[in-house]
N, CA, C and O atoms as a printed pandas DataFrame, in Angstrom:
     atom_number atom_name residue_name chain_id  residue_number  x_coord  y_coord  z_coord
0              1         N          UNK        A               1    7.324  -26.735  -87.304
1              2        CA          UNK        A               1    6.511  -26.122  -86.244
2              3         C          UNK        A               1    7.403  -24.791  -85.920
3              4         O          UNK        A               1    8.632  -24.720  -85.900
4              5         N          UNK        A               2    6.433  -23.735  -85.668
5              6        CA          UNK        A               2    7.197  -22.196  -85.556
6              7         C          UNK        A               2    7.375  -22.208  -84.212
7              8         O          UNK        A               2    6.454  -22.612  -83.503
8              9         N          UNK        A               3    8.748  -21.710  -83.569
9             10        CA          UNK        A               3    8.821  -21.493  -82.151
10            11         C          UNK        A               3    9.226  -19.810  -82.241
11            12         O          UNK        A               3    9.962  -19.294  -83.082
12            13         N          UNK        A               4    8.550  -19.170  -81.172
13            14        CA          UNK        A               4    8.901  -17.554  -80.972
14            15         C          UNK        A               4    9.313  -17.710  -79.535
15            16         O          UNK        A               4    8.568  -18.307  -78.758
16            17         N          UNK        A               5   10.702  -17.100  -79.059
17            18        CA          UNK        A               5   11.199  -16.830  -78.041
18            19         C          UNK        A               5   11.715  -15.320  -77.851
19            20         O          UNK        A               5   12.726  -14.824  -78.348
20            21         N          UNK        A               6   10.875  -14.782  -77.101
21            22        CA          UNK        A               6   11.308  -13.221  -76.767
22            23         C          UNK        A               6   12.477  -13.030  -75.531
23            24         O          UNK        A               6   12.569  -13.846  -74.615
24            25         N          UNK        A               7   13.290  -11.914  -75.640
25            26        CA          UNK        A               7   13.674  -11.699  -74.918
26            27         C          UNK        A               7   14.473  -10.179  -74.754
27            28         O          UNK        A               7   14.639   -9.442  -75.727
28            29         N          UNK        A               8   14.873   -9.881  -73.566
29            30        CA          UNK        A               8   15.524   -8.525  -73.700
30            31         C          UNK        A               8   14.696   -7.698  -72.655
31            32         O          UNK        A               8   15.230   -6.624  -72.375
32            33         N          UNK        A               9   13.737   -7.908  -72.139
33            34        CA          UNK        A               9   12.862   -7.347  -71.200
34            35         C          UNK        A               9   13.658   -6.770  -69.933
35            36         O          UNK        A               9   14.878   -6.930  -69.903
36            37         N          UNK        A              10   13.215   -6.316  -69.220
37            38        CA          UNK        A              10   14.125   -6.039  -67.698
38            39         C          UNK        A              10   13.449   -4.498  -67.105
39            40         O          UNK        A              10   12.456   -4.063  -67.687
40            41         N          UNK        A              11   13.885   -3.923  -66.240
41            42        CA          UNK        A              11   13.712   -3.180  -65.438
42            43         C          UNK        A              11   14.200   -1.676  -65.855
43            44         O          UNK        A              11   15.422   -1.546  -65.770
44            45         N          UNK        A              12   13.609   -0.707  -66.217
45            46        CA          UNK        A              12   14.221    0.487  -66.590
46            47         C          UNK        A              12   13.846    1.806  -65.915
47            48         O          UNK        A              12   12.828    1.620  -65.249
48            49         N          UNK        A              13   14.146    2.683  -65.857
49            50        CA          UNK        A              13   13.666    4.141  -65.303
50            51         C          UNK        A              13   12.802    4.693  -66.649
51            52         O          UNK        A              13   12.832    4.322  -67.822
52            53         N          UNK        A              14   12.164    5.546  -66.092
53            54        CA          UNK        A              14   11.379    6.345  -67.203
54            55         C          UNK        A              14   12.900    7.019  -68.226
55            56         O          UNK        A              14   14.022    7.328  -67.825
56            57         N          UNK        A              15   12.312    7.049  -69.623
57            58        CA          UNK        A              15   13.104    7.583  -70.353
58            59         C          UNK        A              15   14.465    6.759  -70.559
59            60         O          UNK        A              15   15.426    7.326  -71.079
60            61         N          UNK        A              16   14.533    5.654  -70.221
61            62        CA          UNK        A              16   15.275    4.620  -70.948
62            63         C          UNK        A              16   15.114    4.188  -71.941
63            64         O          UNK        A              16   14.231    4.706  -72.624
64            65         N          UNK        A              17   15.692    3.322  -72.361
65            66        CA          UNK        A              17   15.596    2.213  -73.447
66            67         C          UNK        A              17   15.844    0.661  -73.176
67            68         O          UNK        A              17   16.541   -0.053  -72.456
68            69         N          UNK        A              18   14.995    0.566  -74.041
69            70        CA          UNK        A              18   15.269   -1.299  -74.016
70            71         C          UNK        A              18   15.521   -2.129  -75.411
71            72         O          UNK        A              18   14.694   -1.557  -76.122
72            73         N          UNK        A              19   16.011   -2.912  -76.082
73            74        CA          UNK        A              19   15.916   -3.589  -77.230
74            75         C          UNK        A              19   15.162   -4.927  -76.874
75            76         O          UNK        A              19   15.567   -5.494  -75.860
76            77         N          UNK        A              20   14.475   -5.312  -77.331
77            78        CA          UNK        A              20   13.671   -6.668  -77.529
78            79         C          UNK        A              20   13.883   -7.272  -78.492
79            80         O          UNK        A              20   14.121   -6.618  -79.507
80            81         N          UNK        A              21   13.885   -8.666  -78.566
81            82        CA          UNK        A              21   14.243   -9.412  -79.562
82            83         C          UNK        A              21   13.544  -10.722  -79.493
83            84         O          UNK        A              21   13.367  -11.332  -78.439
84            85         N          UNK        A              22   13.058  -11.226  -80.956
85            86        CA          UNK        A              22   12.106  -12.012  -81.027
86            87         C          UNK        A              22   12.959  -13.273  -81.987
87            88         O          UNK        A              22   13.256  -13.059  -83.163
88            89         N          UNK        A              23   13.252  -14.453  -81.357
89            90        CA          UNK        A              23   14.121  -15.381  -82.169
90            91         C          UNK        A              23   13.021  -16.429  -82.765
91            92         O          UNK        A              23   12.101  -16.873  -82.079
92            93         N          UNK        A              24   13.204  -16.713  -83.926
93            94        CA          UNK        A              24   12.323  -17.377  -84.694
94            95         C          UNK        A              24   12.819  -18.681  -85.038
95            96         O          UNK        A              24   13.801  -18.703  -85.780
96            97         N          UNK        A              25   12.330  -19.785  -84.642
97            98        CA          UNK        A              25   12.978  -21.328  -85.421
98            99         C          UNK        A              25   11.686  -21.816  -85.951
99           100         O          UNK        A              25   10.534  -21.576  -85.589
100          101         N          UNK        A              26   12.074  -22.428  -86.731
101          102        CA          UNK        A              26   10.957  -23.243  -87.575
102          103         C          UNK        A              26   10.875  -22.779  -89.281
103          104         O          UNK        A              26   11.868  -22.551  -89.972
104          105         N          UNK        A              27    9.710  -22.720  -89.662
105          106        CA          UNK        A              27    9.499  -22.668  -91.093
106          107         C          UNK        A              27    8.555  -21.695  -91.379
107          108         O          UNK        A              27    7.342  -21.716  -91.589
108          109         N          UNK        A              28    9.823  -20.418  -91.314
109          110        CA          UNK        A              28    8.943  -19.121  -91.772
110          111         C          UNK        A              28    9.478  -18.383  -93.009
111          112         O          UNK        A              28   10.684  -18.179  -93.144
112          113         N          UNK        A              29    8.583  -17.995  -93.890
113          114        CA          UNK        A              29    9.900  -17.163  -95.110
114          115         C          UNK        A              29    9.486  -15.555  -95.036
115          116         O          UNK        A              29    9.905  -14.729  -95.847
116          117         N          UNK        A              30    8.789  -15.315  -94.170
117          118        CA          UNK        A              30    8.475  -13.817  -94.282
118          119         C          UNK        A              30    8.614  -13.321  -92.903
119          120         O          UNK        A              30    7.774  -13.598  -92.047
120          121         N          UNK        A              31    9.831  -12.470  -92.620
121          122        CA          UNK        A              31    9.626  -11.898  -91.242
122          123         C          UNK        A              31    9.041  -10.802  -91.027
123          124         O          UNK        A              31    8.651  -10.413  -89.926
124          125         N          UNK        A              32    8.930  -10.174  -92.168
125          126        CA          UNK        A              32    8.022   -9.181  -92.088
126          127         C          UNK        A              32    6.450   -8.986  -91.777
127          128         O          UNK        A              32    5.747   -7.991  -91.599
128          129         N          UNK        A              33    6.153  -10.691  -91.791
129          130        CA          UNK        A              33    4.802  -11.024  -91.149
130          131         C          UNK        A              33    4.500  -10.900  -89.723
131          132         O          UNK        A              33    3.404  -10.993  -89.169
132          133         N          UNK        A              34    6.106  -10.587  -89.026
133          134        CA          UNK        A              34    6.222  -10.806  -87.152
134          135         C          UNK        A              34    5.651   -9.513  -86.885
135          136         O          UNK        A              34    5.759   -8.684  -87.788
136          137         N          UNK        A              35    5.141   -9.217  -85.963
137          138        CA          UNK        A              35    4.954   -8.190  -85.215
138          139         C          UNK        A              35    4.943   -8.134  -83.862
139          140         O          UNK        A              35    4.559   -9.245  -83.499
140          141         N          UNK        A              36    5.213   -7.252  -82.635
141          142        CA          UNK        A              36    5.199   -7.169  -81.458
142          143         C          UNK        A              36    4.107   -6.739  -81.205
143          144         O          UNK        A              36    3.441   -5.976  -81.906
144          145         N          UNK        A              37    3.728   -7.364  -79.797
145          146        CA          UNK        A              37    2.500   -7.350  -79.083
146          147         C          UNK        A              37    2.871   -6.798  -77.523
147          148         O          UNK        A              37    3.983   -6.774  -76.994
148          149         N          UNK        A              38    1.469   -6.327  -76.921
149          150        CA          UNK        A              38    2.036   -5.979  -75.346
150          151         C          UNK        A              38    0.528   -6.261  -74.702
151          152         O          UNK        A              38   -0.605   -5.945  -75.064
152          153         N          UNK        A              39    0.984   -6.903  -73.734
153          154        CA          UNK        A              39   -0.373   -7.011  -72.527
154          155         C          UNK        A              39    0.182   -6.336  -71.537
155          156         O          UNK        A              39    1.283   -6.587  -71.047
156          157         N          UNK        A              40   -0.786   -5.199  -71.116
157          158        CA          UNK        A              40   -0.639   -4.399  -69.944
158          159         C          UNK        A              40   -1.747   -5.390  -69.253
159          160         O          UNK        A              40   -2.654   -6.027  -69.790
160          161         N          UNK        A              41   -1.319   -5.291  -67.728
161          162        CA          UNK        A              41   -2.414   -5.727  -66.800
162          163         C          UNK        A              41   -3.860   -5.224  -67.099
163          164         O          UNK        A              41   -4.175   -4.097  -67.482
164          165         N          UNK        A              42   -4.710   -6.332  -66.837
165          166        CA          UNK        A              42   -6.008   -5.973  -67.058
166          167         C          UNK        A              42   -6.634   -5.419  -68.264
167          168         O          UNK        A              42   -7.778   -4.967  -68.321
168          169         N          UNK        A              43   -5.863   -5.487  -69.137
169          170        CA          UNK        A              43   -5.843   -5.271  -70.804
170          171         C          UNK        A              43   -5.932   -6.107  -71.808
171          172         O          UNK        A              43   -4.975   -6.879  -71.872
172          173         N          UNK        A              44   -6.624   -6.217  -72.508
173          174        CA          UNK        A              44   -6.150   -7.251  -73.881
174          175         C          UNK        A              44   -4.468   -7.036  -74.519
175          176         O          UNK        A              44   -3.687   -6.102  -74.337
176          177         N          UNK        A              45   -4.337   -8.097  -75.189
177          178        CA          UNK        A              45   -2.841   -8.047  -75.958
178          179         C          UNK        A              45   -3.454   -7.399  -77.058
179          180         O          UNK        A              45   -4.572   -7.568  -77.544
180          181         N          UNK        A              46   -2.102   -6.269  -77.513
181          182        CA          UNK        A              46   -2.565   -5.290  -78.626
182          183         C          UNK        A              46   -1.101   -5.521  -79.221
183          184         O          UNK        A              46    0.002   -5.673  -78.697
184          185         N          UNK        A              47   -1.598   -5.482  -80.651
185          186        CA          UNK        A              47   -0.488   -5.333  -81.422
186          187         C          UNK        A              47    0.101   -3.935  -81.774
187          188         O          UNK        A              47   -0.437   -3.204  -82.607
188          189         N          UNK        A              48    1.460   -3.533  -80.964
189          190        CA          UNK        A              48    2.052   -2.369  -80.984
190          191         C          UNK        A              48    2.975   -1.671  -82.723
191          192         O          UNK        A              48    3.002   -0.562  -83.256
192          193         N          UNK        A              49    3.576   -3.003  -83.067
193          194        CA          UNK        A              49    4.515   -2.515  -83.791
194          195         C          UNK        A              49    4.531   -3.501  -85.221
195          196         O          UNK        A              49    4.865   -4.653  -84.946
196          197         N          UNK        A              50    4.332   -3.349  -86.217
197          198        CA          UNK        A              50    4.468   -4.613  -87.224
198          199         C          UNK        A              50    5.256   -3.857  -88.733
199          200         O          UNK        A              50    5.678   -2.703  -88.659
200          201         N          UNK        A              51    5.349   -4.502  -89.782
201          202        CA          UNK        A              51    5.779   -4.506  -90.766
202          203         C          UNK        A              51    4.335   -4.020  -91.547
203          204         O          UNK        A              51    3.381   -4.151  -90.780
204          205         N          UNK        A              52    3.968   -3.516  -92.822
205          206        CA          UNK        A              52    3.394   -2.863  -93.827
206          207         C          UNK        A              52    3.294   -4.326  -94.820
207          208         O          UNK        A              52    3.844   -5.346  -94.407
208          209         N          UNK        A              53    2.775   -4.326  -95.743
209          210        CA          UNK        A              53    2.862   -4.842  -96.836
210          211         C          UNK        A              53    3.884   -5.013  -97.596
211          212         O          UNK        A              53    4.300   -6.035  -98.141
212          213         N          UNK        A              54    4.415   -3.539  -97.604
213          214        CA          UNK        A              54    5.300   -3.027  -98.546
214          215         C          UNK        A              54    6.656   -3.201  -97.664
215          216         O          UNK        A              54    7.782   -3.151  -98.158
216          217         N          UNK        A              55    6.391   -3.404  -96.334
217          218        CA          UNK        A              55    7.764   -3.593  -95.566
218          219         C          UNK        A              55    8.032   -2.631  -94.584
219          220         O          UNK        A              55    8.890   -2.725  -93.707
220          221         N          UNK        A              56    6.994   -1.382  -94.835
221          222        CA          UNK        A              56    7.109   -0.179  -93.785
222          223         C          UNK        A              56    6.442   -0.540  -92.365
223          224         O          UNK        A              56    5.452   -1.216  -92.085
224          225         N          UNK        A              57    7.318    0.136  -91.618
225          226        CA          UNK        A              57    7.062    0.130  -89.623
226          227         C          UNK        A              57    5.487    0.688  -89.495
227          228         O          UNK        A              57    5.234    1.769  -90.027
228          229         N          UNK        A              58    4.693    0.141  -88.969
229          230        CA          UNK        A              58    3.844    0.530  -88.531
230          231         C          UNK        A              58    3.435    0.707  -87.074
231          232         O          UNK        A              58    3.320   -0.387  -86.522
232          233         N          UNK        A              59    3.202    1.658  -86.346
233          234        CA          UNK        A              59    3.066    1.585  -84.719
234          235         C          UNK        A              59    1.813    2.082  -84.520
235          236         O          UNK        A              59    1.153    2.809  -85.262
236          237         N          UNK        A              60    1.496    1.547  -83.267
237          238        CA          UNK        A              60    0.235    2.357  -82.422
238          239         C          UNK        A              60    0.455    3.135  -82.013
239          240         O          UNK        A              60    1.499    3.064  -81.365
240          241         N          UNK        A              61   -0.462    4.879  -82.004
241          242        CA          UNK        A              61   -0.401    5.986  -81.562
242          243         C          UNK        A              61    0.984    5.850  -80.583
243          244         O          UNK        A              61    2.161    6.172  -80.744
244          245         N          UNK        A              62    0.275    5.249  -79.560
245          246        CA          UNK        A              62    1.291    5.817  -78.491
246          247         C          UNK        A              62    2.679    5.048  -77.931
247          248         O          UNK        A              62    3.164    4.918  -76.807
248          249         N          UNK        A              63    2.985    4.704  -78.974
249          250        CA          UNK        A              63    4.357    4.480  -79.169
250          251         C          UNK        A              63    5.224    5.040  -80.406
251          252         O          UNK        A              63    6.452    5.072  -80.497
252          253         N          UNK        A              64    4.109    5.538  -81.478
253          254        CA          UNK        A              64    4.846    5.787  -82.285
254          255         C          UNK        A              64    5.786    6.991  -81.890
255          256         O          UNK        A              64    5.600    7.591  -80.831
256          257         N          UNK        A              65    6.791    7.330  -82.754
257          258        CA          UNK        A              65    8.146    7.965  -82.637
258          259         C          UNK        A              65    8.635    7.331  -81.439
259          260         O          UNK        A              65    9.738    7.871  -81.357
260          261         N          UNK        A              66    8.567    6.633  -80.562
261          262        CA          UNK        A              66    9.596    6.155  -79.614
262          263         C          UNK        A              66   10.141    4.738  -79.754
263          264         O          UNK        A              66   11.142    4.381  -79.131
264          265         N          UNK        A              67    9.382    3.828  -80.689
265          266        CA          UNK        A              67    9.842    2.510  -80.928
266          267         C          UNK        A              67   10.182    2.336  -82.309
267          268         O          UNK        A              67    9.730    3.118  -83.146
268          269         N          UNK        A              68   11.012    1.292  -82.665
269          270        CA          UNK        A              68   11.431    1.004  -83.925
270          271         C          UNK        A              68   11.214   -0.480  -84.216
271          272         O          UNK        A              68   11.345   -1.035  -83.125
272          273         N          UNK        A              69   10.953   -1.368  -85.123
273          274        CA          UNK        A              69   10.946   -2.823  -85.019
274          275         C          UNK        A              69   11.989   -2.888  -86.665
275          276         O          UNK        A              69   11.871   -2.230  -87.698
276          277         N          UNK        A              70   12.716   -3.699  -86.375
277          278        CA          UNK        A              70   13.873   -4.356  -87.053
278          279         C          UNK        A              70   13.819   -5.777  -87.387
279          280         O          UNK        A              70   13.379   -6.591  -86.576
280          281         N          UNK        A              71   14.283   -6.144  -88.643
281          282        CA          UNK        A              71   14.176   -7.425  -89.000
282          283         C          UNK        A              71   15.440   -7.846  -89.391
283          284         O          UNK        A              71   16.130   -7.159  -90.144
284          285         N          UNK        A              72   15.864   -9.093  -88.874
285          286        CA          UNK        A              72   17.673   -9.609  -89.415
286          287         C          UNK        A              72   17.304  -10.670  -89.529
287          288         O          UNK        A              72   16.974  -11.462  -88.646
288          289         N          UNK        A              73   17.329  -10.839  -91.037
289          290        CA          UNK        A              73   17.481  -12.055  -91.893
290          291         C          UNK        A              73   18.389  -13.011  -91.421
291          292         O          UNK        A              73   17.915  -14.136  -91.263
292          293         N          UNK        A              74   19.560  -12.856  -91.157
293          294        CA          UNK        A              74   20.709  -13.654  -90.884
294          295         C          UNK        A              74   20.558  -14.498  -89.597
295          296         O          UNK        A              74   20.996  -15.635  -89.426
296          297         N          UNK        A              75   19.749  -13.618  -88.581
297          298        CA          UNK        A              75   19.692  -14.053  -87.345
298          299         C          UNK        A              75   17.870  -14.624  -87.150
299          300         O          UNK        A              75   17.497  -15.110  -86.082
300          301         N          UNK        A              76   17.154  -14.499  -88.047
301          302        CA          UNK        A              76   15.908  -14.974  -87.894
302          303         C          UNK        A              76   15.495  -14.367  -86.911
303          304         O          UNK        A              76   15.270  -15.082  -85.934
304          305         N          UNK        A              77   15.265  -13.060  -86.774
305          306        CA          UNK        A              77   14.730  -12.530  -85.756
306          307         C          UNK        A              77   14.502  -11.390  -86.093
307          308         O          UNK        A              77   14.984  -10.813  -87.068
308          309         N          UNK        A              78   13.508  -10.837  -85.068
309          310        CA          UNK        A              78   12.781   -9.315  -85.261
310          311         C          UNK        A              78   13.144   -8.549  -83.896
311          312         O          UNK        A              78   13.033   -9.162  -82.834
312          313         N          UNK        A              79   13.367   -7.865  -83.907
313          314        CA          UNK        A              79   13.670   -6.685  -82.299
314          315         C          UNK        A              79   12.785   -5.437  -82.492
315          316         O          UNK        A              79   12.159   -5.105  -83.499
316          317         N          UNK        A              80   12.859   -4.948  -81.543
317          318        CA          UNK        A              80   11.889   -3.926  -81.226
318          319         C          UNK        A              80   12.385   -2.924  -80.324
319          320         O          UNK        A              80   12.022   -2.987  -79.149
320          321         N          UNK        A              81   13.191   -1.974  -80.712
321          322        CA          UNK        A              81   13.673   -1.011  -79.948
322          323         C          UNK        A              81   12.961   -0.184  -79.231
323          324         O          UNK        A              81   12.238    0.550  -79.905
324          325         N          UNK        A              82   12.905   -0.027  -77.934
325          326        CA          UNK        A              82   11.896    1.118  -77.160
326          327         C          UNK        A              82   12.684    2.303  -76.688
327          328         O          UNK        A              82   13.729    1.983  -76.122
328          329         N          UNK        A              83   12.479    3.437  -76.764
329          330        CA          UNK        A              83   13.336    4.378  -76.281
330          331         C          UNK        A              83   12.424    5.343  -75.656
331          332         O          UNK        A              83   11.259    5.468  -76.033
332          333         N          UNK        A              84   13.031    6.138  -74.544
333          334        CA          UNK        A              84   11.803    7.009  -74.009
334          335         C          UNK        A              84   10.854    6.251  -73.548
335          336         O          UNK        A              84    9.731    6.157  -74.042
336          337         N          UNK        A              85   11.252    5.688  -72.597
337          338        CA          UNK        A              85   10.150    4.660  -72.022
338          339         C          UNK        A              85    9.417    5.357  -71.129
339          340         O          UNK        A              85    9.830    6.270  -70.414
340          341         N          UNK        A              86    8.269    4.894  -71.181
341          342        CA          UNK        A              86    6.934    5.725  -70.184
342          343         C          UNK        A              86    6.744    4.488  -69.126
343          344         O          UNK        A              86    7.209    3.359  -69.281
344          345         N          UNK        A              87    6.012    4.914  -68.089
345          346        CA          UNK        A              87    5.690    3.638  -66.865
346          347         C          UNK        A              87    4.676    3.051  -67.595
347          348         O          UNK        A              87    4.686    1.820  -67.597
348          349         N          UNK        A              88    3.567    3.758  -68.384
349          350        CA          UNK        A              88    2.809    3.266  -69.331
350          351         C          UNK        A              88    3.423    1.931  -70.300
351          352         O          UNK        A              88    2.623    1.031  -70.556
352          353         N          UNK        A              89    4.091    1.882  -70.548
353          354        CA          UNK        A              89    4.575    0.853  -71.281
354          355         C          UNK        A              89    4.953   -0.206  -70.595
355          356         O          UNK        A              89    5.406   -1.172  -71.208
356          357         N          UNK        A              90    4.856   -0.223  -69.378
357          358        CA          UNK        A              90    5.189   -1.276  -68.459
358          359         C          UNK        A              90    4.111   -2.673  -68.879
359          360         O          UNK        A              90    2.896   -2.525  -68.752
360          361         N          UNK        A              91    4.694   -4.016  -69.381
361          362        CA          UNK        A              91    3.860   -4.962  -69.837
362          363         C          UNK        A              91    4.697   -5.992  -70.394
363          364         O          UNK        A              91    5.896   -5.950  -70.668
364          365         N          UNK        A              92    3.823   -6.966  -70.519
365          366        CA          UNK        A              92    4.923   -8.489  -70.940
366          367         C          UNK        A              92    4.536   -8.182  -72.385
367          368         O          UNK        A              92    3.396   -7.912  -72.764
368          369         N          UNK        A              93    5.700   -8.262  -73.190
369          370        CA          UNK        A              93    5.689   -8.071  -74.526
370          371         C          UNK        A              93    6.133   -9.246  -75.250
371          372         O          UNK        A              93    7.107   -9.876  -74.838
372          373         N          UNK        A              94    5.362   -9.675  -76.527
373          374        CA          UNK        A              94    5.343  -10.974  -77.015
374          375         C          UNK        A              94    5.565  -10.547  -78.517
375          376         O          UNK        A              94    5.500   -9.327  -78.672
376          377         N          UNK        A              95    5.748  -11.090  -79.363
377          378        CA          UNK        A              95    6.018  -11.437  -80.751
378          379         C          UNK        A              95    5.387  -12.521  -81.216
379          380         O          UNK        A              95    5.414  -13.618  -80.658
380          381         N          UNK        A              96    4.539  -12.148  -82.702
381          382        CA          UNK        A              96    3.835  -13.426  -83.169
382          383         C          UNK        A              96    3.452  -12.442  -84.403
383          384         O          UNK        A              96    3.548  -11.216  -84.448
384          385         N          UNK        A              97    2.962  -13.404  -85.449
385          386        CA          UNK        A              97    2.354  -13.262  -86.596
386          387         C          UNK        A              97    1.474  -12.097  -86.497
387          388         O          UNK        A              97    0.669  -12.196  -85.571
388          389         N          UNK        A              98    1.379  -10.776  -87.341
389          390        CA          UNK        A              98    0.848  -10.155  -87.113
390          391         C          UNK        A              98   -0.202   -9.996  -88.882
391          392         O          UNK        A              98   -0.803   -8.997  -89.279
392          393         N          UNK        A              99   -0.131  -10.746  -89.265
393          394        CA          UNK        A              99   -1.089  -11.279  -90.616
394          395         C          UNK        A              99   -1.296  -12.488  -90.930
395          396         O          UNK        A              99   -0.536  -13.117  -91.666
396          397         N          UNK        A             100   -2.353  -12.966  -90.409
397          398        CA          UNK        A             100   -2.974  -14.406  -90.668
398          399         C          UNK        A             100   -2.998  -14.688  -89.262
399          400         O          UNK        A             100   -3.034  -13.893  -88.322
400          401         N          UNK        A             101   -2.964  -16.434  -89.261
401          402        CA          UNK        A             101   -3.094  -17.386  -88.364
402          403         C          UNK        A             101   -1.824  -17.146  -87.415
403          404         O          UNK        A             101   -0.663  -17.221  -87.817
404          405         N          UNK        A             102   -2.266  -16.799  -85.893
405          406        CA          UNK        A             102   -1.088  -17.039  -84.959
406          407         C          UNK        A             102   -0.147  -18.396  -84.770
407          408         O          UNK        A             102   -0.464  -19.572  -84.948
408          409         N          UNK        A             103    0.962  -17.897  -84.402
409          410        CA          UNK        A             103    1.590  -19.064  -83.933
410          411         C          UNK        A             103    1.373  -19.125  -82.542
411          412         O          UNK        A             103    0.808  -18.216  -81.934
412          413         N          UNK        A             104    1.823  -20.224  -81.974
413          414        CA          UNK        A             104    1.584  -20.604  -80.456
414          415         C          UNK        A             104    2.197  -19.464  -79.564
415          416         O          UNK        A             104    3.404  -19.381  -79.791
416          417         N          UNK        A             105    1.886  -18.809  -78.887
417          418        CA          UNK        A             105    2.529  -17.804  -77.929
418          419         C          UNK        A             105    3.843  -18.447  -77.584
419          420         O          UNK        A             105    4.014  -19.652  -77.401
420          421         N          UNK        A             106    4.772  -17.476  -77.516
421          422        CA          UNK        A             106    5.813  -17.864  -76.418
422          423         C          UNK        A             106    5.732  -17.241  -75.023
423          424         O          UNK        A             106    4.671  -16.677  -74.754
424          425         N          UNK        A             107    6.625  -17.258  -74.164
425          426        CA          UNK        A             107    6.603  -16.743  -72.919
426          427         C          UNK        A             107    6.406  -15.555  -72.826
427          428         O          UNK        A             107    5.633  -15.113  -71.976
428          429         N          UNK        A             108    7.118  -14.712  -73.754
429          430        CA          UNK        A             108    7.242  -13.332  -73.450
430          431         C          UNK        A             108    8.167  -12.574  -72.957
431          432         O          UNK        A             108    9.205  -13.234  -72.908
432          433         N          UNK        A             109    8.328  -11.464  -72.544
433          434        CA          UNK        A             109    9.332  -10.743  -71.914
434          435         C          UNK        A             109    9.216   -9.422  -71.307
435          436         O          UNK        A             109    9.227   -8.386  -71.971
436          437         N          UNK        A             110    9.093   -9.474  -69.899
437          438        CA          UNK        A             110    8.512   -8.286  -69.061
438          439         C          UNK        A             110    9.315   -7.211  -69.260
439          440         O          UNK        A             110   10.538   -7.327  -69.331
440          441         N          UNK        A             111    8.661   -6.023  -69.372
441          442        CA          UNK        A             111    9.219   -4.790  -69.373
442          443         C          UNK        A             111    8.632   -3.915  -67.916
443          444         O          UNK        A             111    7.433   -3.854  -67.643
444          445         N          UNK        A             112    9.434   -3.445  -67.298
445          446        CA          UNK        A             112    8.862   -2.626  -66.203
446          447         C          UNK        A             112    9.268   -1.413  -66.344
447          448         O          UNK        A             112   10.444   -1.651  -66.619
448          449         N          UNK        A             113    9.183   -0.325  -66.362
449          450        CA          UNK        A             113    9.549    1.198  -66.704
450          451         C          UNK        A             113    8.718    1.932  -65.244
451          452         O          UNK        A             113    7.505    2.001  -65.049
452          453         N          UNK        A             114    9.836    2.418  -64.362
453          454        CA          UNK        A             114    9.546    2.876  -63.004
454          455         C          UNK        A             114    9.710    4.678  -63.111
455          456         O          UNK        A             114   10.517    5.319  -63.784
456          457         N          UNK        A             115    8.954    5.025  -62.465
457          458        CA          UNK        A             115    8.520    6.417  -62.706
458          459         C          UNK        A             115    9.814    7.167  -62.165
459          460         O          UNK        A             115    9.869    8.397  -62.186
């Protein structure tokens, strides 16, 4: 059974940076199948960063150029580096499968960006 644990969130001023980590336990063979989602209050959870089938990073327009996604096979984790954060990035961030059946959601990690 796959378990996902997100960490690294916090309170940061606009323009600041955070690095989120998704630690994955259980049977998963392809870290590139993991993406990062976020849920902004009163909005649906959206996939903001993932890997293409070729392993290239893909981002939604709102975060492109500011976020980066990394996988670490030794730690079995997928990180989300977030730079030049904006107040509108305030959300709870989750990791999960970005291709195919979703795993059970973790608790997420809250990011709050103050203006």
